[in-house]
N, C-alpha and C positions, 0 to 999 in steps of 0.2 A: 607102537608102530602098527600100521595096518598090514597084517600078515598076508592077506589074499592078493596083495599087489605083487607083480613079477619081481623076483629078487634082483633083477637088473637095476632097478631103481632104488636110490636112497631117498626115501620119503618119510618124514616123521610128522607126528601130530603135535602141534603146539597146544599144550595143556591150558585150559581156561581156569582162571582162578580169580578170586575176589579177596582183597585185603579187608580186615575188620573195619566195619563202618564206624566213623566218629560221630555220625549223626544219621538220622533216618531220612531217606529221600522221600519227599512228598510228591507223588506222581498223580497225574490225572488219568481219566479213562481214555484220553486221547492217545493217538499213536506216539506223539512227541510231547514231552514235558520240558518246559523251559526252567532249568535249574537255577536257583538264586546264587549269587556270588557268596552269600553267607554260608552256603553249603560247599560249593565247588572250590572256593578260594580264588577264583578267577575274577579279578576286579578290573581287568583291562578295559579302558575306554579310549576310543580314537577321537578325542576332542579336537575339533578344528580351532586352532588358536589364531583368531583374526586380530589384526591391529591396523593402524593407519598405513602401514607399509605392505602388509600382506592380507589381501582380501580378494574376493572373487574378481573384481575388476582390475586388479593388478596381476593376478595369477588365475586364469580361467579354469585351470585344472584342479583347483583347490578342493572341490567337492566330489572328486571322482573316487575317493576312498582309498583303502589299502587292503592288502591281502592277509591270508592266514594259511599256515601250513601245519600238517599233522605228521608225526613220525616218531619212531622209537629211538631217541638220541642216545640212550644208555643201554640198549639191548637187554632190557629187563622184561620184554614182552608186553609193555604198556605203551600206548600211543601218547606222546607228549605234544604240546601245542606252542607254536610261535606266532605272535601277532606283530604286524607292521603298524606303525603309527604315522599318520601323514606329517604332522608337525612336531609331535612329541617323540618319545623314545620307545623303541620296540620292547616287547616282553616275551620271555620264555617261561613256560609253566611245565613242571615235571609232574607226570601222572603218578600219584601214589596209590592208586587203586580206588575202586568204589566211586568213580566219578568225582574224585577229589584231587586237587592239584596244589603244587607248591611253587611259588614265584622264586625262580633262581636267577633272575635277569642280571642282578648286580654282580653276583659271583661268577656267572657264566661269561660276562663280557660281551654281550650281544646287542647293545643298545641301538645299533644302526647309526649312531652319531647324529650330527646336525644334518639338516637338509630334508627334502621331501621324500619319504619312503613310500614305495608303491608295492611292487610284487615281492613275494617270497617263495622260495622253492627249497624243499629239503631233498638232498640227493647225496649219495656217497661219491663225491667228485674225485677223490683220490683212491677209490677202490680198496679201502682198508677195512671194510666191513662196518664202518660207523658213519651214520648220517651226518652230513655237513649242511650248512645253511647258506643259501645264496639270496642276498637282498638287493633288489633293484631300486634305483633312485632317479628322481627327476627334479624339477624345480627351476625357478628363475634366478638361480644363484651362480656363483663361480663354479667352474668345472670340478673343483675339489669336493664340492658338496653333492655332486651327481655321480661320483665314481661308485661303481658296484662294489659290494662287499662279499667276500667269500669267507665265511666263518668255518674254518677247519676244526673238526671235532678233535679235541685233545684226549678224549676217552676218559676224562675225569670230571665231566659236567662243566668244563670250561672250553672256550673256543678262541681261536686266533685268526684275525683277518689276514689272508694271504692272496687277495685278489691280484695284486701286482705280480707276485711270483707266478701265478697261473696265467697271466696275460689277460685277465678279465676285469681290470680296473678301468673299464670303458666309461666315458663321461657323457654318453648320449642321454637324451631325454627318454628314459626307458620306463615302459609300463611293466614288463615282466621278462624274465630270462627263462627260456625253455631249453631242455636238453633232449637230444636224439642222436642215434648213431646213423647219421645220414649217409655215410659211406660204407657202412656195414663192415668196419674193421675191428669191431669189438670194444671200442671205447666211445664215450659220450661226447658229442660235439654240442655247441651252444648256439641258440638262435635268440636274438634280442628283438623284441618289438618296441619301436620307438615312435616319437611323434615330434612335429614342429613345436617351437617354443610358445606359439600363441594360436588361438582358434582361427584368427583371421588368416594366418599363413597356411592353415590346412585347406583353405578355400581356393588357393592358387592352383590353377590347372594349366599345365604346359601341354601343348599339342602341336602336331605337325601333320602335313598332308602325306598320306601313304596310299598308293594305289587308288588315288581318286577319293579317298576317305580321310576324314579328320580322325586321328588317333591320339590317345593320351600318351605322353612321355613323362618320365619322372625327372625331377631335379636331382642331378648327381653331384652337384657342387656344394650343397649345404652340409656343413659338418654337424655331427651329433644327431641328425634327424632320421636318416635312413634305417630301416630294419637291417640287422647285421647277423651274419653267419660266421661263427668262429670254429675252425677245425682243431680238434684235439690232436696235437702232435707230441706223443710221448709225455703227456701230462701238462703241456703248455699249449695255450689256445692262440691261434693265429687267425687274423681277420681275412677271410676269403670272400667277402660279400660281393665284390665286383666280379670276380672270377666266376662265382657261383650263379650270378644273375639274379640277385635279390635286392639290388639297389632300388630304393623307393623314396617317396615323399608323401607319406600318409600318416594319419593318426591311428596307429595300431592299438587296439585294446585287448585282444586275446588271440590265441593260436590254438588250433586243434591239429594234432599230429596223428595221422594214421595212413594206411595204405589205400588211398582213394581209388587207384586204378588196378588194384589186385595184381601187381607185378612183383610183390615181395619186398619192395623198398618203401621207406617212410616218405610220405608227402606232407606238405605244410599248408594248412588253410589259415590265412591271416584275416581276422575281422577288423575292418577299418571303419572308424567313425567318420561322420560328415560325408562329403560328396565323392571322395575317392572310393572306388569300388573295392570290395574285398579282393584278396589275391588267393589263387590256388597254385602253389608251386609244386609241379609234378617232378619227381626225382628222375633224372636222366641216366642214373647209374654211373656217371663219369665225373662226379664232383660238381655238377651243375644242375640247375632247375629251370624249367620252362613254365611261364605263367599261362594257365589253361582254364581259367575260371569259366569262360563262356562255352567251353566244350562240354562241361559237365552240368552246369546250373543254368536254368532258364531265367531266373531273376534272383535277387538277393535283397537283404535288408539294407536300409538307407543309413541309419546310424548304428552300425554294428558294434556290439559291446562284447559281453562274455559269450563263450561258445563251448560246446561239448559234443562228443560223438558217442553213439550207442545204438545197438540194434533194438529198437523199441517194438518192432512187430515180430521178432523172433523168426526171421527168415534167413538168418546167417549172414546178413549184410548190415554193415554199420551205416546208420543215418546221422544226419548233422543237424544240430540246433544252434542257431545264432540269435542272440537277444537284441532287441531294439527298444523303442520307448513308446509304442502305441499304448493307449490308456483304455482300460476296460470301463471304468466308472464314467457314466454318460455326462456328468457335470464337469469333471476334470477334463474330459475329451474336448469340450468347447472352451474351457477356461484357460487351458495351457496351449502354448504355441506348438503346432505340429508342422514340421517342414514339408515341403513338396506338395502344396495344394495348387500350384500354378502350372498350367499345362505348357506355357511357353518355356518355363524353366526345365520342365521335364523333357521337352524336345531338345533344348540346348544341351542337356546332359547326354542325350543320345548322339547328338552331333559330335560331341567331343569324346566319344568313346567311353563314357562313364557307366554304360550298361543300364539295364532295367533294375532300379532300386526302389523299394517301397518301404514306407515307415511303419513296419511292424515286425515282430519276431518271425523268423522263418524256421520251419521244420522241413528239412530236405529228406524225402524218402528215397532211399537207394533202390533203383529199379533193377540192378544187377546186369545192366547192359551198357554201362558207361554213362548213364544219365541219372538225374535226380528229379523228383517231382516235389515241388514245394506245396505243403498242405497244412500250414499252421492254423488257418481259419477253420478248416474242416475238423482238425483235431481238437480245437478249442483252446489253443495255447498261443494265439497270435498277439493278445493284448494283455500285458502285465505291468503297465506303467513304466517308470524310468528304470529299466531292468539292467542288472549288472551280471550276476552270476547264475547261469543255469547248470545244474548238476544232475546228470542222468544216472540213476541207480535204482535198485530194487529195494525200496524202503520198507515194504511190508512182507518181503520174502515170499511172494506168491509166484515168482518165476517170470514176472513182467516188469520192465524197467519204468520207473516213475520219474518225475522231474521236480526238483526243488529249485525255486527261483528267488533270488534276493532283489530288492528294488528300493527306490526312494532316493531323493536328492535333498541335501540339507536345506536348501532354499529353492523355492519355485521361481527361479529366475526367468522362466518362460511364461509366467502368468501374464495374460494379455492386459488386464487392467493395470497391473504394475508397469508393464512395458510402455503402454500407450499414455498413461495418465500420471502416475507417481513419478516414473522415471523422467518423463517430459518436464514435469515441474522442477525436479531436482536439477536437470540440465540447464533450465532457464535461470535458476538461482546461481549456479556455478558460472554461467556465462556472464553474469553481472559482477563477477569477482567475489561474491560472497562465499564464505566457508559453510560446508555442510557437515554436521555432526554425524560421524560414521555410524554410531549406534542408532541414531534416529533414522538414518537412511535405511539400515538393515531392518528396522522394525516394520517398515512398509512392505518388505518382501515376504509373501506368504511362506509359511513353513509347515508342511503337513507330513506327518509320519504315515507310511504306507505298510499295509500287511504284506508280508512275503507270501509266496504262492507255493502250494503243494498240488501237483497234478497226479492223480492216480490213473495208471494205465488200465483201461478196461478191456484190453486185448482186441479191440475192434477198429484200430486206427484212430481211436478217439481217447481223450483223457477227460476225467471228471475233476472238477475243481474241488479239492478237499482241504483247502487252506484253513477253513474254520473247523472242519471235522478232525483234522489230523494234528493240529498244533494249538497250544495255548499261548504261544509267544505273542507279545503285543506288537502293534505297528511300530515301524522303525525306519531309520535311514541305514539300510544294510548294503554292504558292498561285497567284499571277498567272503568266500565260504569254502569249507572243506568237510568231507565226510570221513568218518573213521569209526571202528568199533572200539570206543573208548573204554568200555567195561568188559570187553571180551565175552559178551553173552550171545554173539552170533547174529546181531543185527547192527545196522549202521546208524550211528549217532551223527549229529551235525554241530559244527562250530561256525559261528558267524561273526564277522568283524563289522561293528556298527559305528557310524559317525555319531558323536555326542551322546552315546548311550553305552552301557556296559555290553560287552560281547554276549551273544547267546550261546549257551551250552544246551543243546536240545537232546535230551535222552530219549532213545527209541524204546518204547514199551511193548514192542511186538511180542516178545516172549511172555510177558505178563498178561497181555490181552488175548492173544490167540497164538499160542506156540506153533512155530513152523520151522522148517529146516533150512539149512544153508550148506554151502561148500565154499571154502576159501583157499586161495593159492598164493604162494610166493615163488619167485623165479630167480635162480642164480646160475652163473656159468658152470660152477662146480661145487663140490661139497665144502670148500673153504668158506662159502657164503660171503664172498666179498664183492663180487661184481653182479649186480642185478641185470636182468635181460629185459629191457623195455621192448615193447612191440610184440611180445609173445601172445599168441592167439589161443584161446581155449574154447572148445565147443563141447557142450553137454548134450547127450541124447538120453531121454528117459525111455521107459519101457513102452510108452505109447507112441514113440517116434518124435516127440516134441523136441525142438532144438532151442538151446540158448547159446549165444556167442558173445564174447568180449575180447578185447585186446588190452594188454597191460600197459598203462601209462597213468601215473598218479597226477600229472599236470593237467588240470581241468578247470573249467569255469572261468574265473576272473581273478587275476593277480594271485592265485592260490595253488596249492597242491594238496592232494588228499592222501589217505593212508597208502602204504606200500604193500597192498594186498589186492587180489582180484576177488571180489565178493559176488557169489551167486545165491539168490534165494531159490529154494527148490520146493516150496509149498509143502504139500503132504507127502512128497516122495521121500522114502527112507533109503533109497539106493538109486544111483545113477547107472544106467545100463552101460554107457560108454562115455569116457572122457578122452577127447582128442586134443593134444597140446602140440602146437606148431611154433617153433622158434623162428626168429628172422632168418636164420641160416638155412631154413628149410627142413631141419631135422625135426623129428616127431617122437612123441611118446603117446601111446594109446593104452588106457587103463579100462578094464571091464569090471562091472558090478562093484562100483565104488560106494561105500557107505557115506551118507551125508553126516552133517554135524561135526565136521573136522576141518582143520587147516592143513593143507598139504604143501610141503616145500619141495620143489621140483628142480632138478639140476639138468642143464643142457648137456653136460658131459655124459649123462645116461641116455641121451636121445640118439636115434639112428636116422639115417636117410632112408625112409621107407619108399618102396617103389610107388610112383604116382600112377594112378589109373589114367589111361589115355582118355582125354575128353573127346567124346563123340559129338559131332554137330547134329543135334536132334531138333534143330529149328524147324518149325512148321512152314515158315515162309523164307524165301530168299529174294533179295532185291536185284532187279535188272537195271544195269547202269548203261547199257548201250544207248548212245544218243539217237540212233535211228529208230529206236523202239517207240518213243513218244517224246519228241523234243518240244516241250512247251513250258513257258514260264509266264505266270500271271503277274501283271503289273497293276498295283493299286494306285489310285490317285492320292493327292495330298490334301483333300478336303478335311477340315476339322470341324466336326459337328458342334463341339463345345464353344466355338467362337460365336455361333448363332444362338445356341441354347446352353448356357454355362452350367445349368443344374441337372442336366440329364445324366443318368447313371452309366450310359454307354453310347457309343456311336451307332448310328443306324445306316451309315453310308458305305460300309465295307463288308457286305455279306457274300460277295462273290468269291470265286467264280461258280456260276451255275452251268449246267450242261444239258444237252439232249443227245440221244443216241438212236440211230436208225441206218438202214442201208439206203443211201440217197442216190446211188448211181446204178442200182440193179445188178451188182456183181455178186450178191449173196453175202457180202461182208458188211458188218455194222460199222458205220462211220460216226464221228463224234463232233458235235458243235460245242464250243466253249464260249460263253458270253464275254463280251468286252467290257472295258471300263472307259470312263470319259477320256477321249483322246487315243484310245486303243481299240481297234475294231475287233469284232468277234472272229473266232478262228474255227475253220472247218478242217478237221483232221481226217484224211481218207485212209482207211485200212487197206493194207496190201496182203498178198497171199501168204507172207511169212510172218504175219502177226504184227508188223510194224505199222507206223502211221506217218504220213507226210501231209504238210499243210497245203491246202488248195486255196489259192487267192480268189476272193470274191469281191468284185467291184462294188456291189450293192452294200456289202458289209463295211467296206472302207468309206463309202459315202456317208454311212450312218455312224461313224466312230465318235461323234459328239455325244451319243447316248451312253447311258450306264445300263447294262443289261442285267435284268433280274432273271426269273425263271424262263425256261425255254422248253418247247416240246415239238417233236416231229410228228406229223399226222397228215392224212390226206384231206386237205381242206377243200379241194375242188373236184374230188371224185375221179381223178385221172389215173389212179392207182400208183402214184409215186408219193414220196414223203415231202411235204411242204413244212415250213418252219414258222412257228409263232414265237416271238421273243417279247417278253415283258420288259417295259422300260421302268426304271426305278432309280434307286441310289440315294434319294432324299437330299441331293446336293443342290437342287435348284429350287427357286421359290415355287410355292403351290400354284398349280395351273400352268406351269411352263410347258411349252410345246415339246420339250424333250422328254416329257412323261408319256407321250403318245406311244402305245404299243405298236409293234410292227409284225406284218405277215409277209413272209417271203415265199414266192411260188417257185417250185422246182420244175425245171424243164425235162426231168426224167434222167438227166445225165449228171446231176449234182451241181448244176448251175442255178443260182437263185436270183430272182428279181423281186423287188419290193412291190407289193400290191398297194394301190392307193385308196381304193374305196371299199374294200371287202370287210373291214372291221370298223366299229364305231369310233367317232372322234371322242376320245375320253382322256383328258390329261391327268391321269391318276398315277400316284407313286405306287407301283405294283411290286409284288414279291414273287409269287409262285403261280404256275399254271399246270393244270392236268387236262387231258383230253379223254372224252368218253361219249358214247352215244346215249346221253341220259334220257332223251325223249323217244328212243327206240324207233327212229324214223329212217335208219339206215345210213346216216352220215354222222360225222364226229363233231361234237360240241365241246365247249371249253368252260372251265372254271378258272377265273383269274383272281388270285388273292390280293387284297390291298395291304400295302406296307404302312409305315407310319405317315401321318399327315405332316408334310414338311413344315417345320417351325412350330408344330403343335404337339410335341411328344407328351403323353403316349396315345393321343388320338390316332385312329386308323383312317387310311384313305379308303376309297370305295372298292368293295368286292363286286365281281361281275360274273353272272352266268351268261355266256354268249352262245345263243342258239344258231346253229348252222342251217341256213336256208339256201340250199343249192350254191354254196360257196360264198354267200354273203352272211355276215354274222350280225346278230341283233342282241342288244342287252335286254334280257328278260328277267333280271334279278328281282325287280319289284313285284312281278306277277308270279314267278315260279319259285322264288326262294327269298321272300321278304325278311325272314328271320336271320338270313345270312348277314344282314346289315348290323346285327347285334354282336357279331364276332369282333375279336380284337385285331391285333396286327398278325395276320395269317402268315405262317412260315411254311406250312406243309399241308398237303391234302392227299387223300387216297380213297379209292372206291373198293368196297368189299362187302360180302354178305355176312353181316355181324350177327344176325338172329336166325339164320338157317331157313329163311323163307324163299330162297332162290332168287332174291332180288338184292341188288347192291345198294348199300348205304354209303353216304359220303361222310368221311371222318376228317376233321381238320384240327389243327392246333396252332398255337402261336404265342405271342407275348401279351401279357396282361389279360389272359383269357384261359378258359379250361379247354380240354378236349371236347369237341362237339360232334355229335352223331346226328346226321340228317337222314330222315327216312321219307320215301315217297308216300304221300297221302293225297288223293284227289288231285293228282298232277302237280303237286307242289312238294318241294323239299321242306320238311318240317323238323325242327330241332327236337330230338327226343332225349330228355335227360335219363340218366341211369343211376342205379344205386351203386355205391362203392364202399368197400371195407378198406379203411385207411388207418395208418398208425401216425400219431403225432410225435413230436420230438422226444417225448418221454415213453414212447413205445406203448401208449394207451391205444386200444382199439376204438376207432370211431366209425360209426355207420353214417355215411353222408351220401352226397350225390356228385356226379361228375362236374356239375356246374360250380361246385365249391372248391374243386381242385384246380384253381387258377395257378398259372406259373409263367415262366418265360420260356415256353416250349419252343423247340427248334425243328424237330423232325419226328416222324412216326413211321412205323411199319406194321402192316396187318399180316399176321402169320399165326399159324397154330403152334404156339411155342411149347405147349404142354401135351401135345399129341392126343387131345380128347375130341377132336373132330370139329371144333369151331375156331373162329379167328380171334386171336388175342391182339392187343395193341401194345407194341413196344415203343416207348416214347422217350425221346432225348430232350433233356432240359438244360438249364444253365449250370447246374451243379451247386454243391454246398460249400465250396471252398472260397468264401467271400465274407467280407465284413457286413454285407447286406444279408439279413437273415429272413427266412420265410418259413412259416409253420401254419397249419390250418387254424390254430387258435391265436396265433400272433403273426398275421400276414404283413408282409412288406406292403406299405400303403403310400399312395400319392394323393395329395390334395391339389387340384388344378383348376385354375381359371385365370382370367386377367385381373388379378387382385388390385392392381394400382391403376387400372384403366388407361394403360399407355399403349395398348395395341398388341402386347405380347402375351402369349399363353404361358403362365407361370406354373410349372409342375414341381411341387415340393415333396420330396421323397423322404419317408420315415421308415425306420427299422426298429424292432423291439430290442431293448437292452434292459435287463433286470426287470422285466415285466411291464415296461412302459415304452411307447412308441416315440422315439426322438428323431428329429431331422438329422440327416447324415452330414449336413454342411457346417462349415465354420460360419460364425456370425457375419464376417465380412463378405463371404460368398452370397449369403442371403440378401444382405443390404445392397450389394451390387445389382442384384436382380430386381429387388423391390425396395427402392430407396426410402419409401415412406415408413419402413419399419425402424428406421434409425431413432425416431422419437420414442418408440416403445423399448428398444434395446440399446439405450445410450451407453450402457456398460455391458461388458462381456458376461459378467456373472448373471445378469438378468436373462440373457439369451441361453446361457449354459443350463439353466434349470427348466427351460421351456420344453414341453413335449410338442409333438406335431399338432395335437388337438388344441393347445392353448396358445400357439403362435398367433392365430387369427381370432378375432372376435366373432361372436355368433352372427353378427350382421355381415361381416366379411365372408363368412363361410356359406352364406345363402347363394344357391345357384352354382356352387362349385361341383366339379366332377370328382368322383372318388374311384380310384383304381386300386385293386388289391392282387397280390400274388401270394398264394398260400403254400406253394410247393416248389422247391428248386431241385428236388431229387429226380433223377432219371429212373425209369423202371418199366415194369410190365403190368399192364392192366389185364389180369387173367379173367377171361370171359367165363362166368359161371352159368351162362344161359339165363333165361327169364329176365333179361334186361338188367343184369347185375354183374359187377366186377369186383375183383380183389386186387389192390395195388401191391405189387411185390417190387421193392426197390432193387435196382441192380447192386452188385457188390460195392462195398465202401470205396474201393479204389476207383470205381467208375463214376463216383460222385465228385471226384477231385477237379473236374473241369467241365467245360461246355461240350456237349455232344451235338455235332452238326449233321452227322450222317451215320448210317449203319448198314452193313450187309449181314443178312441172316441166312446161313446155309450150314450144312453139315461139313465143316471144313476138315475135320480130322477123321471123317468116315467111320464114326462109331454108331451111326444111326440116330444121333440126337443133334438137333439144331444148335449151332453156336452163333456167336455175334462177333463181328469185327467192327470196332468203333473208330470213327474219325472225329477229332475234336480239337479243342483249343480256340481261343478267340482273344485278340488283342484290342478289344474295342472299349474296355471299361475305363471309367474315370480314374485318375491316378491315385485317388485314395484307396481304391480297391485293387487296381493293378491288373496285369494281364492274367487271363485264364490260360495257363500254359503248362499244366501238370500232365496232360494226356493228349498228345497228338494222335495216338492210335493205341488200341488195346484189344487183346483177344480175350473173349469170355467163353469158356467151355461150358456147354449146356449140360444140365443134369437131367433134363427131360421133364421136370416138374415146374418149370417157370423160374428156376433158380440157376445161378451160374457161378463158376469159379474163375477168377481172373488169373491170367498168365502174362507177365510183362516181358518174358524172355523167349519170344517165339521167332526172333529174327526180323520182326516187323518194326524196325527202328525208324521212327520218323520224328522230325522236329517241325516247329512252326504251327500254322493254322490249317488243318485239314478241313476243307469245306465239303467236298464230295468224294465218294468212292465209286469208281466206275468199274463194274464187272465187264471185262472184255470177253471173257469166256469163263468156264467153270474153274479155271486155275489161275488166271491172270487178272490183276486188279490195279487200276490207276488211282492214285491218291492226288486229287487236285487240291492245291494249297493256295491260300491268299498271299499274294505278293511274293511268290517263291516258285521255283521249278517244281513240276509234278514228279512224283516218285512212283515206280512200278514194282509190285511185288507179285511173286508167283508161289503157288503151293508146290511143295516138293512132291 
């Protein structure tokens, strides 16, 4: 017993022991060794027994596998293992020590009987101190073969099915049965995730009109399909699904149970496959739940499978991982069917309320403010093939939670060549009445075993793929998995249920390779050790102030449950300074100076209700919600760029709103113009003396509402001392050369009334983007720089950039004579003037898409592009000395400011972000090959991204053939296309004369000015790379003398294979004074949607302009 703990607690140490070995374990130098059945005694195989009556096309759920559960069934201190078999009989293995097991299935009476067995859960359902076994079932058979089984532990290594007595002999099509104390009455209730009988029935969407919108409704009439909630009433379970509000009609594959909204009550996240979205059932504390998915998550996975929760960044907040079926291997990516590549289908899903769903794993980062940021691509865990079970745990005991993932499908039923050619031939034979030999049929379906994944947490919001480094297990068809310390050596071993292979027993060799420490916990209501306390939260604080947090719930991953312990790795720490344990009741136990290397059993009866410190609102910002403050809503048009150019990676038509700010009526208050969209005129908001704004109607703006406004600027165009308005016309919606691309100049009468000038600016039908005003020729009047946006229909070519010289109120395009190198820029998004080299003369700095940052300096009355040296890090953190011209990106914005307080201007640049399937690095740039390859008048831009060292096109074969039909002869089979890189899609002859575009950096960051025409690129914090940055304000917001950054971001323009950039609508970065920043997501600046611009009204009030949404106003406290 640990004597230094307070005597109030009864806590004991579970002694570790090893029984004499009957054979020597042969381990590798890898973290995990796959032990052979000849040693472990575990010979279980989940063989799928197919016949003429039962195979994939008669029962489509046949290959989804079965679960595994670990637990100590005989209370001897060793973890035993129960396996479910899909079509065979289940097995129970007794742990005899030293990673060896005895099959006691026959004598234990736990076969699972006939029928399709799915999930398994070990839980002490009758609170007698002995683990029972709950088996879920499904299948296309009579209801008697689907009834759940509750194997009650007879305490003598035998079990008796008492499901009927407990009221849980439910005959639904069940994937898994979960337990939670949803009503906090001290006993465990049951939640069943179920599914329709066939795949086709999962596709049925019922909808109705509600408040002018189409919303999804669930079919409440079909029996055995809906997820179900059973309340435990004195040991008998009663179906309260309808009353509780959890009736549904979806293909549920897993559940994650935790307190998502931090109110002390368990909530339920349901991962649903196919097109029905996942559900987040928030506990209402009154026996009911409310579905609130869209309040918390910006997008979700499409084909949701297994799931798990865990605090992977050690901030004390639990994050969520949900598995999908995106493929990492570039060949399999193109060879296998991937859903949702059709934009029309995507729009239809939005219309019917199916939310934003994308076909890849999601890792939802808990922001601590009631929202989550999805970041799987940034973290490197988005693509793991046909994924089933994710298990988040600290496998190397370093104090950071890693991820183990099982994957694989018995047959590649989504193989395109099989679907389009072999299957078509078989259907034709069957249509003629001929019989098809089943074995021959199946022989044509590819069957490829896949390596399971290990992701090592590197503590930087990223994971390293250690699949080969950590494990010697062979490729497999793996489904259910569980972790447990099977040999009581203080690290987590793994058990994996495989289809058509023996199960994996993966021994963790951490103690042999690199001994590290751990701390493990068990939780009971009292010292009788009969009732466990699910949902207990443990926080560990080490002497350095580092935090770890977990909540106790062994039901994790897919169809499975893990050990009934809470395991923490503590690295080299020998003692934990403070352990804080909080039970669902709110009672707490706090321990100080706890030695590691032990298992602590903790009793809620020893806990007390500790006084809670009053939470003080320390938010830096507060939102102003008064309508009269700034009542403006942006309305985006419905133009779809992908209809005109199907292969472009993102839309170019929805970059607004833009704004301009100035005192237009001479009252000393700055007013704001916000650009309009097609069919919606620009808006002039006049500021009043109390800081509010009201709209002032302008007839000239209404007359021009057919235009799409780009950038805008107030300046004195005609020298009459008032603010006139130049508005760029853009949007890319119209054909090239359309009259609606003509920019506009509006002349102010001095009172804030504007009239469009007809002849003051050149006739130029360019698709424009941005405009800035400055007297660049030093003649006393204000000139203009107008950036060109994408050339309509010819992505990623840019339209014309213009230098407009002011000659007494008449503007002339002098680009070719004064700035000819400007024509070499890409799609310009932002520009600024500033003295970059300390010569008391301003340089022009621009950035944009498919281009680098460019610095133009005056030489001989011309703006000349001056490249600069840059120190840059590649993806492997190697230092590379290069130049600005090589740091091409999809840049959106920039600010010139002395960020490191050394007296010169640095460049803070906002980019697209790294949270995308499209990858960019200086050595492996995202690349486009473009020209009219098939001479049909269209400009074909073929985008490639690097995967495993080669640049592959991002498109599916059919997408490419739709754009360039002549390629069908070359790629007449999907496999031929799947192995093709971007470079060998085309012949050398076809590549002649093509344009090549590259983007080498998607990170946002600071170009620290070193002087002497050189910079060092310092990326912004990892969390700032999770999304698109469209605007920034840089000020000392917290008044500590150091400049901070407020970021506005997100963009919903990407093609659906990538999905919305939605992880960061706003973010506060606290400056450190050296060009580095610390992110804070909990400042009170809670925004959603797409922030395009941040308008400083004064030094304390800021307006966030959003695309297709109302503006938000925040003020500094």
